[in-house]
C-alpha positions as CSV (number, residue, x, y, z in Angstrom):
1,M,-58.7,30.1,23.8
2,E,-56.5,32.0,26.5
3,Q,-56.7,35.9,26.5
4,H,-53.7,37.5,25.2
5,S,-51.7,39.5,27.5
6,T,-49.8,42.9,27.0
7,R,-46.2,41.5,28.2
8,A,-43.2,42.9,26.2
9,P,-42.0,40.7,23.8
10,E,-38.2,41.3,24.5
11,R,-36.7,43.2,27.7
12,A,-33.1,44.2,28.0
13,A,-31.7,43.3,31.6
14,T,-28.4,43.2,33.4
15,G,-26.9,40.2,35.5
16,A,-28.0,36.7,34.7
17,A,-31.0,34.6,35.2
18,A,-29.9,32.3,38.2
19,N,-32.6,30.0,37.8
20,D,-36.0,29.9,35.8
21,A,-38.0,30.6,39.1
22,E,-36.6,33.9,40.0
23,R,-37.5,37.4,38.2
24,L,-35.2,38.8,35.7
25,P,-32.8,41.6,37.1
26,P,-34.1,45.2,37.0
27,R,-34.4,46.6,33.7
28,Q,-32.0,49.3,32.3
29,A,-34.5,50.8,30.1
30,P,-38.3,50.6,29.4
31,P,-39.1,47.6,27.6
32,P,-40.2,47.9,23.8
33,R,-44.1,47.4,23.1
34,R,-45.4,43.8,22.5
35,L,-45.3,43.2,18.6
36,S,-48.9,43.3,18.6
37,E,-52.1,42.0,20.4
38,R,-52.0,39.1,18.1
39,H,-51.1,35.3,19.4
40,Q,-47.4,35.3,19.8
41,I,-45.7,32.0,18.7
42,V,-42.3,31.5,19.8
43,I,-40.2,28.7,18.2
44,V,-36.9,27.8,19.9
45,G,-34.5,26.2,17.4
46,G,-33.9,26.6,13.9
47,G,-32.8,23.0,12.7
48,A,-34.9,20.9,10.3
49,G,-38.2,20.8,12.1
50,G,-37.9,24.5,13.8
51,L,-37.2,26.2,10.5
52,E,-39.9,24.2,8.5
53,L,-42.3,25.1,11.3
54,A,-41.5,28.8,11.2
55,T,-41.3,29.4,7.5
56,R,-44.9,27.3,7.2
57,L,-46.6,29.3,10.2
58,G,-45.0,32.6,8.8
59,D,-46.6,31.8,5.3
60,T,-50.0,30.9,6.6
61,L,-50.2,33.1,9.9
62,G,-47.5,35.8,9.8
63,R,-48.3,37.3,6.6
64,K,-51.8,37.0,6.9
65,G,-51.8,38.8,10.2
66,K,-53.3,36.1,12.1
67,A,-50.5,35.6,14.5
68,D,-46.9,36.8,15.2
69,V,-44.1,34.0,14.8
70,I,-40.6,34.4,16.2
71,L,-37.7,32.0,15.5
72,I,-34.9,32.0,18.1
73,D,-31.3,30.3,17.2
74,K,-28.1,31.4,18.2
75,A,-26.4,30.8,14.8
76,R,-27.2,32.9,12.0
77,T,-27.7,30.1,9.4
78,H,-29.3,27.0,8.8
79,F,-27.6,23.9,7.6
80,W,-29.4,20.3,7.1
81,K,-28.0,18.2,9.8
82,P,-27.9,14.8,7.9
83,H,-25.4,16.6,5.4
84,L,-22.8,17.4,7.9
85,H,-20.6,14.2,7.0
86,E,-20.2,15.8,3.7
87,I,-18.9,19.0,5.0
88,A,-16.5,17.3,7.3
89,A,-15.4,15.1,4.1
90,G,-15.1,18.3,1.7
91,S,-17.6,17.1,-0.7
92,M,-19.9,20.0,0.2
93,D,-19.3,23.5,0.6
94,L,-21.2,24.9,3.7
95,H,-21.6,28.3,2.5
96,V,-23.2,27.2,-0.8
97,H,-25.9,25.3,1.1
98,D,-26.7,27.0,4.2
99,V,-29.5,29.3,4.6
100,S,-29.6,32.8,6.3
101,Y,-32.2,32.9,9.0
102,M,-32.5,36.8,8.5
103,A,-33.2,36.3,4.7
104,Q,-35.7,33.5,5.3
105,S,-37.5,35.4,7.9
106,R,-37.8,38.2,5.6
107,W,-39.1,35.9,2.4
108,H,-41.6,34.0,5.1
109,G,-43.3,36.4,7.4
110,F,-41.8,35.4,10.5
111,R,-39.2,37.3,12.8
112,Y,-35.5,35.9,13.8
113,R,-34.1,36.7,16.9
114,M,-30.5,35.9,17.6
115,G,-29.6,34.3,20.8
116,E,-29.3,31.2,22.8
117,M,-32.3,30.1,25.4
118,I,-31.0,29.8,28.8
119,G,-34.0,29.9,30.9
120,L,-37.8,30.0,31.1
121,D,-40.3,31.7,33.2
122,R,-43.4,29.7,32.7
123,A,-45.5,31.9,35.0
124,R,-45.0,34.9,33.0
125,R,-44.6,32.9,29.6
126,E,-41.2,34.5,28.9
127,V,-38.1,32.6,27.4
128,I,-34.8,34.1,28.9
129,V,-32.2,34.6,25.8
130,A,-28.7,35.1,26.7
131,P,-26.4,38.1,25.4
132,Y,-24.9,37.5,22.0
133,I,-21.2,38.1,22.0
134,A,-19.2,38.6,19.1
135,E,-15.8,37.1,18.4
136,T,-14.4,40.6,19.5
137,G,-15.8,40.3,22.9
138,E,-18.4,42.8,21.9
139,E,-21.9,42.4,23.2
140,V,-24.2,42.3,20.2
141,T,-27.6,41.6,21.7
142,P,-28.0,41.9,25.7
143,L,-29.9,39.7,28.0
144,R,-33.4,39.5,27.3
145,S,-36.9,37.7,27.4
146,I,-39.2,37.2,24.8
147,A,-42.8,36.6,25.3
148,Y,-44.9,33.9,24.2
149,D,-48.5,32.5,24.1
150,T,-47.4,29.2,22.5
151,L,-44.0,28.1,22.8
152,I,-42.3,25.2,20.5
153,I,-38.6,24.1,21.7
154,A,-37.1,22.4,18.7
155,I,-33.2,22.7,19.8
156,G,-32.3,19.2,18.6
157,S,-29.7,16.9,20.0
158,L,-26.1,16.7,21.0
159,T,-23.6,13.6,20.8
160,N,-23.4,11.7,24.1
161,D,-19.8,10.8,24.8
162,F,-20.9,8.5,28.0
163,G,-18.2,10.2,30.3
164,T,-15.2,8.6,28.1
165,P,-12.0,10.1,29.3
166,G,-10.2,12.3,26.6
167,V,-13.4,12.9,24.4
168,K,-13.8,16.4,25.0
169,D,-10.1,17.0,24.6
170,H,-9.1,15.0,21.7
171,A,-12.2,14.4,19.6
172,I,-14.4,16.3,17.3
173,A,-18.0,15.9,17.2
174,L,-20.0,16.7,14.2
175,E,-22.8,18.5,15.9
176,T,-22.8,21.9,14.1
177,P,-21.3,22.8,10.6
178,Q,-18.5,24.6,12.4
179,Q,-17.3,21.5,13.7
180,A,-17.6,19.7,10.8
181,D,-15.8,22.4,9.0
182,Q,-13.1,22.5,11.5
183,F,-12.7,18.7,10.9
184,N,-12.3,19.2,7.0
185,R,-9.5,22.0,7.7
186,R,-7.6,19.6,10.1
187,L,-7.8,16.9,7.4
188,V,-6.8,18.9,4.6
189,N,-3.7,20.2,6.7
190,A,-2.8,16.9,7.6
191,F,-2.4,15.7,4.0
192,I,-0.4,18.7,3.2
193,R,1.8,18.3,6.1
194,A,2.4,14.9,5.2
195,H,3.1,15.7,1.6
196,A,5.8,18.3,2.7
197,Q,7.7,16.4,5.2
198,H,10.8,14.5,4.6
199,E,11.0,12.4,7.8
200,E,9.1,9.1,8.2
201,R,5.6,9.3,8.9
202,R,4.2,8.7,12.4
203,P,2.2,5.5,13.2
204,E,-1.2,7.4,13.5
205,Q,-0.4,10.1,10.8
206,L,-3.0,10.2,8.1
207,K,-5.4,7.7,10.3
208,V,-8.7,8.6,11.2
209,A,-10.9,6.7,13.8
210,I,-14.7,7.2,13.7
211,I,-16.3,6.1,17.0
212,G,-19.9,5.1,16.2
213,A,-21.1,3.2,13.5
214,G,-24.5,4.8,13.0
215,A,-25.6,6.5,10.0
216,T,-23.4,9.5,10.7
217,G,-20.4,7.6,11.2
218,V,-20.9,5.1,8.2
219,E,-21.7,7.8,5.9
220,L,-18.5,9.8,6.9
221,A,-16.5,6.6,6.6
222,A,-17.7,6.2,3.0
223,E,-17.2,9.8,2.1
224,L,-13.7,10.1,3.5
225,H,-12.7,7.1,1.3
226,N,-13.8,9.1,-2.0
227,T,-12.7,12.5,-0.9
228,T,-9.3,11.9,0.1
229,R,-8.5,10.0,-3.3
230,T,-9.8,13.1,-4.9
231,L,-7.7,15.1,-2.5
232,V,-4.4,13.8,-3.1
233,S,-4.9,14.2,-7.0
234,Y,-4.4,17.9,-6.3
235,N,-0.5,17.4,-6.7
236,L,-0.1,15.9,-3.1
237,D,1.6,13.1,-5.0
238,S,4.0,12.0,-2.4
239,I,1.0,10.5,-0.6
240,D,-0.5,7.0,-1.3
241,P,-3.8,6.9,-0.3
242,E,-4.2,3.1,-0.4
243,R,-0.8,2.8,1.4
244,D,-0.9,5.7,4.0
245,M,-4.4,6.6,4.5
246,K,-6.4,4.3,6.9
247,I,-10.2,4.8,8.3
248,V,-11.2,2.8,11.2
249,L,-15.1,2.4,12.1
250,I,-15.4,1.7,15.8
251,E,-18.8,0.4,17.2
252,A,-19.7,-1.0,20.6
253,A,-22.5,-3.0,19.5
254,D,-22.2,-6.3,17.5
255,R,-22.8,-4.7,14.1
256,I,-22.8,-1.4,12.5
257,L,-25.9,0.8,12.2
258,P,-27.5,-1.4,15.3
259,A,-30.7,0.6,14.9
260,L,-31.4,-0.2,11.4
261,P,-32.6,-3.8,10.0
262,E,-29.8,-6.3,10.0
263,R,-29.8,-6.8,6.3
264,L,-29.0,-3.1,5.7
265,S,-26.3,-3.3,8.2
266,S,-24.6,-6.3,6.2
267,S,-24.8,-4.6,3.0
268,A,-23.3,-1.4,4.3
269,Q,-20.6,-3.4,6.1
270,K,-19.6,-5.2,2.8
271,L,-19.5,-2.2,0.8
272,L,-17.3,-0.3,3.5
273,V,-14.8,-3.2,3.7
274,Q,-14.7,-3.3,-0.1
275,R,-13.6,0.2,-0.1
276,G,-10.8,-0.4,2.6
277,V,-12.4,0.8,5.6
278,E,-11.6,-1.1,8.8
279,V,-14.8,-1.9,10.7
280,R,-14.6,-2.9,14.4
281,A,-17.9,-4.0,15.8
282,G,-18.1,-5.1,19.3
283,A,-15.4,-3.0,20.5
284,R,-15.9,-0.5,23.2
285,V,-13.9,2.4,23.5
286,A,-12.0,3.0,27.0
287,A,-10.5,6.6,26.2
288,V,-9.4,8.9,23.5
289,E,-5.8,9.9,23.5
290,A,-4.0,12.7,21.6
291,N,-2.5,10.3,19.2
292,G,-5.3,7.6,18.9
293,V,-8.0,5.4,20.7
294,Q,-7.6,2.9,23.6
295,L,-10.3,-0.1,23.3
296,A,-11.5,-1.6,26.7
297,S,-9.9,-5.0,25.4
298,G,-6.4,-3.2,25.9
299,E,-5.5,-2.7,22.0
300,F,-4.6,0.8,20.9
301,L,-5.7,2.3,17.4
302,P,-3.1,4.8,16.3
303,A,-5.2,7.9,14.7
304,E,-4.3,11.6,13.9
305,L,-8.2,12.5,13.8
306,V,-10.6,11.2,16.1
307,V,-14.5,11.7,15.2
308,W,-17.0,11.1,18.1
309,A,-20.4,10.0,16.5
310,A,-21.7,7.9,19.1
311,G,-24.9,8.1,21.0
312,V,-27.1,11.1,21.1
313,K,-28.9,13.0,24.1
314,A,-30.6,16.2,24.2
315,P,-28.8,19.2,25.6
316,E,-28.1,19.2,29.3
317,F,-30.2,22.5,30.2
318,L,-33.5,21.0,29.3
319,K,-33.4,18.6,32.3
320,E,-34.1,21.4,34.7
321,I,-35.6,24.2,32.6
322,G,-39.0,25.4,34.0
323,G,-39.7,22.4,36.0
324,L,-40.9,20.5,32.6
325,E,-40.6,16.7,32.8
326,S,-37.6,15.2,30.9
327,N,-36.3,11.8,30.5
328,R,-32.7,10.5,31.1
329,L,-31.5,11.7,27.8
330,N,-32.8,15.2,28.7
331,Q,-35.5,15.2,26.0
332,L,-38.8,16.7,27.2
333,V,-41.5,14.5,27.6
334,V,-44.7,15.1,25.5
335,H,-48.0,14.0,25.2
336,P,-49.1,12.6,21.8
337,T,-50.3,16.0,20.8
338,L,-46.6,17.2,21.2
339,Q,-47.4,19.2,24.3
340,T,-44.9,19.0,27.2
341,T,-46.6,16.9,30.1
342,R,-46.7,19.8,32.6
343,D,-47.6,22.8,30.3
344,E,-50.1,22.8,27.4
345,N,-48.7,26.1,25.9
346,I,-45.3,24.5,25.4
347,F,-44.7,22.1,22.5
348,A,-41.4,20.3,21.7
349,L,-40.5,18.6,18.4
350,G,-37.3,16.7,17.1
351,D,-34.6,15.0,18.7
352,C,-35.2,17.1,21.9
353,A,-38.7,15.7,22.4
354,A,-39.5,12.3,23.7
355,A,-42.5,11.6,21.6
356,P,-44.5,8.4,21.8
357,W,-44.6,6.1,18.8
358,L,-48.3,5.4,18.9
359,G,-48.9,1.8,17.7
360,K,-45.8,0.5,19.3
361,E,-46.0,-0.3,23.1
362,G,-43.5,2.0,25.0
363,A,-41.5,3.0,22.0
364,L,-40.7,6.6,21.2
365,A,-40.2,8.3,17.7
366,P,-36.4,7.7,16.6
367,P,-34.1,10.8,16.3
368,R,-34.5,11.2,12.8
369,A,-34.8,14.1,10.2
370,Q,-38.2,12.3,8.9
371,A,-39.5,12.7,12.3
372,A,-38.7,16.2,12.6
373,H,-40.4,17.0,9.2
374,Q,-43.6,15.0,10.3
375,Q,-44.0,16.7,13.5
376,A,-43.5,20.2,11.9
377,S,-46.1,19.4,9.3
378,H,-48.3,18.0,12.0
379,L,-47.7,21.2,14.4
380,V,-48.9,23.6,11.7
381,K,-52.4,22.1,11.7
382,Q,-52.1,21.9,15.8
383,I,-51.3,25.5,15.9
384,N,-54.3,26.6,13.5
385,R,-56.6,24.3,15.8
386,R,-55.3,26.0,19.0
387,L,-55.9,29.3,17.4
388,A,-59.2,28.4,16.4
389,G,-59.9,27.0,19.9
390,K,-60.4,23.5,18.6
391,S,-59.1,20.3,20.6
392,L,-55.7,19.0,19.4
393,K,-55.0,15.7,17.7
394,D,-52.4,13.4,18.4
395,W,-49.6,12.9,16.4
396,H,-48.7,9.4,14.7
397,Y,-45.1,8.7,13.6
398,R,-44.9,6.8,9.8
399,D,-41.8,5.3,9.2
400,F,-40.7,5.5,5.4
401,G,-37.6,3.3,6.0
402,S,-34.0,4.3,6.0
403,L,-31.3,5.2,3.5
404,V,-27.6,5.5,4.1
405,S,-25.1,7.2,1.8
406,L,-22.0,5.3,1.1
407,G,-20.5,7.7,-1.5
408,E,-21.3,9.6,-4.7
409,Y,-22.5,6.5,-6.6
410,S,-23.7,4.2,-3.8
411,T,-26.3,4.1,-1.2
412,V,-28.1,1.2,0.7
413,G,-31.4,1.4,2.4
414,N,-35.3,0.4,2.4
415,L,-38.5,2.2,1.6
416,M,-41.4,1.1,3.6
417,G,-45.1,1.9,4.9
418,G,-47.8,3.5,2.8
419,L,-45.7,5.2,0.4
420,I,-45.2,2.1,-1.5
421,G,-47.4,-0.6,0.2
422,G,-44.8,-2.8,1.4
423,N,-40.9,-3.0,2.2
424,I,-38.4,-2.5,-0.7
425,W,-34.7,-3.0,-0.2
426,M,-32.6,-1.0,-2.3
427,E,-28.9,-0.3,-3.4
428,G,-26.9,1.6,-5.9
429,L,-27.8,4.3,-8.0
430,F,-31.5,4.2,-7.6
431,A,-31.2,4.2,-3.8
432,R,-28.7,6.9,-4.3
433,I,-31.0,9.2,-6.2
434,M,-33.6,8.5,-3.4
435,Y,-31.4,9.8,-0.9
436,L,-30.5,13.0,-2.5
437,S,-34.5,13.5,-3.0
438,L,-34.7,13.8,0.9
439,Y,-32.6,16.8,0.9
440,Q,-34.6,18.3,-2.2
441,M,-37.5,17.7,0.1
442,H,-36.2,19.8,2.8
443,Q,-35.5,22.5,0.4
444,V,-38.7,22.5,-1.1
445,A,-40.5,23.0,2.4
446,L,-38.2,25.9,2.9
447,H,-38.2,27.8,-0.5
448,G,-40.8,26.1,-2.7
449,Y,-40.6,24.0,-5.7
450,W,-39.4,26.7,-8.3
451,K,-36.7,28.2,-6.1
452,T,-35.4,24.8,-5.1
453,A,-35.1,24.0,-9.0
454,L,-33.5,26.9,-10.0
455,D,-30.8,26.8,-6.9
456,T,-30.3,22.8,-8.2
457,L,-29.6,24.0,-11.5
458,A,-27.2,26.9,-10.3
459,R,-25.1,24.3,-8.2
460,L,-25.0,21.8,-11.0
461,I,-23.5,24.3,-13.4
462,T,-21.1,26.0,-10.8
463,R,-20.0,22.5,-9.9
464,R,-18.1,22.3,-13.3
465,T,-15.8,25.4,-12.0
466,T,-14.7,24.3,-8.7
467,P,-12.7,21.8,-7.2
468,R,-14.6,18.4,-6.4
469,V,-13.5,18.6,-2.9
470,K,-13.0,21.7,-0.3
471,L,-9.6,22.5,-0.4
472,H,-9.3,25.5,2.2
């Protein structure tokens, strides 16, 4: 095991880091002391994998004084990304289900540092973190560096607009809880505006176009069908959702859910069509405009709201950071041990990692929550082996199937692998229960069984006293 250094864990600085090879600008004040002489583990990104890893390492190493565990994230709270479509549709309240990083770190023996990683000095083993600027323009935290002995990058992914004109200006991506919440506010405002107006409605009014029929797009379409009908029941009686509301799901591939088995895709499309969702498979988007979507075929689809849910890629800055190897989707290329190919002290997990799927020639592990969860569990053992000076083991992805929610009472999917000894196709209420259990498993990983059970019970009780959809 390498010798511990005495580098300062955080250092205030002026100016900006022009590139990763350059040293930080001169310090304004003496640097604070290193947290301790213990091994310093830094995790960048508090998503599903990153926060689970920080929590478990904090419990097993941080609390026991075996290592210092630090989590860096530019947000203050964590939200489970597979549920963003429910925030957008209004069927879930963000502030009921988010997790405070400060509170989680206090309860689980790690330290949280707010900020966005903008650079990496591999020679000095330091992560460069941008200043955090409040909405008022006030600097909350300065430009600084945080030292590491082991670094884990887990910053997730972004949607890929493939350079399509108008996407950045006229479409909403569901990458963050804030974007999902923004879409919900615009949706509610659109319904209130349509209810109050006296003039004839425009062609695009109360029309929603969802570009990309992967899991996020399909689940959002189904959830919107349900919540918009509940929304109009709150005295928006001049709106007939069957007549006035329209949802169009657009997919460039020849079927929806193209990454999942065809049988699952067919079942999902059948249920969507039954709910009145218009499915456009094999339709390539040429441009997004202020009042709709232009298809490559020349057809124009009017829409007041456009959601871009097509394609994923890792953040752009990863392709040049610290000289680490990355692929065309900006993902960091890693060995089966999850170590980056050019630095054994740096690991990557989740959507930002191009991790090999051992047993499948040339395949990479898919960008799914179950992959991030498995990688986080594996890295807990890896870090312990690393601290003990033992050789690291390869990570093996296990595909347990896929579940796609189509509203409160319906889900389609399949379970497979060692969990059940085969492949079971499911649909309906049982599949819905299994889908909900995935979120509960994530909650248990963060809070344990008792707190998860009590939180779930409390939400069931308070749900009786709140609207079924978010109205503000």
